[in-house]
N, C-alpha and C positions, 0 to 999 in steps of 0.2 A: 472261634471268634464269633461274637454275637453282634447284632446291629440294633441300634436305637436311633430313631429320627433319621433314618437312611444314612447314618454314618457308622462306619465299622468301629467297633470297640475291641481292644485287645484284652483278652481275659488274663487273669492272673496266671503267669507261667514262670518257669525258672530259666528261660532261655536268655533273658536280659533285653529283650526287644522292648518291653514296656518302659524301662528306664531310658533307652535310646529315643523312643518315641516321645516321651515327656520332655527330654532335653531339646529335641528338634522343635517341639511345640512351643516351649518357652522362648527359644531363640527366634522363631518366626514371630511370636507375639511381641518381643522387644523390637524387632525390625519394623513391624507394623506400627507400633507406638511411636518410634522415632520418625518414621515417614509421616505419620499423622501430625506430629508436633511441627515438623518442617513445613508441612502444608499449611497449618494454621498460622505459622509465623509469616509465610509468604503471603497469605491472604490479608493479614494485618498490615503488612508493608504496602500491598497494593491498595488497600483501603485508605491508608495514609497518603499515598501518592495521588489518589483520586480526589481526596479532600483538598490537597494543595492545588491541583489543577482547577478544581471548581472555584477555589478562592481567586486564583489568577484570572480565570475567565470572567468572574464577576467584576474584578477591578478593571480589566480591560474594557468590559462593556460600559461601565460607569465613565471611564475616560473617553470612550468614543462618543457617548451621549453628550458629555461636557464640551468636547471639541466641536461636535456638530452644532451645539447650541451657540457656541462662541463664533464660529466661522459663518454660520448662516446656511440657509437652505440651498442657495445658489451654488455655493462651493461644494457642498455635499452632493448635489445633483451632478456637478461636473466630474467629481471624483468617481461617482457611481457610473456615469456614462463612460468614463475612461476605462474603468474595470470591465464594464460590459463589452467594450470594443476589444480589449485584450482577450477576453474569454471567447469572443466570436472568432478572432484570428486563430486562437489556439484550437478551437473546435474545427475550423476550416483546415488547418494543417493536419490535425488528427484524421479528418475525413479523407484528405488527399493521400496521406500515407497508408491508410487502411485500404484505399482503392488500389494503391500500388502493390499491395501484398497479395492481391487476388491471384490464384493459380491460373485461371483461365481468362484470357483477354479476348474480348469481342470488339471488333472495330465498329464504331458508330460514328458516322460522319458528323453528327450533331455535336458530339462531345470530343472531337479530335483535338489534340493539343498542337498548336502551331504558333510560331513566334509572331509577335506583333509586327505590323508593317514598318514601324519605326526601327525595330530591331533588325529587320531584313535590310533596310537601307544602310544602317550603321555597319552591318556585316559586309555589305557590298563595298562601302567606302574603305573599310579596313583591308579588304582583300586587294583593292586596287592600289591603295597607298602603301601597303605593306610589301608589294612585289618590288624587289630591287632589280634594277637593270644593270647588266654588265657594260662597262665602257669598252669600246674597241679602239 
């Protein structure tokens, strides 16, 4: 066996290995070509989908601009402030849940969670009113 370009080459022999090697080489070449064609087909499909999404995005952007122009700046500002308040509530909930997931809890009297005074009064009233007395 001699080597060229750091690849082994099978010399002419009568053992039949060369024919088997060529058959395997052709089979692998066909598999590679099939995989390459599927990859190119997938890439074309993704490009087509991206073009459709860009088109939809542009249409939606134009619609938003038209609606904003028709409704006026005040309405758009109100909607934007509403979205901002929803986002701030969402971030507050995420922050609260991320704090709850901490492994180590350290007690800090400044950040202790306690019920509001009104809630305490309501619980007291519920406790007194909820207690049933037996008749004798």
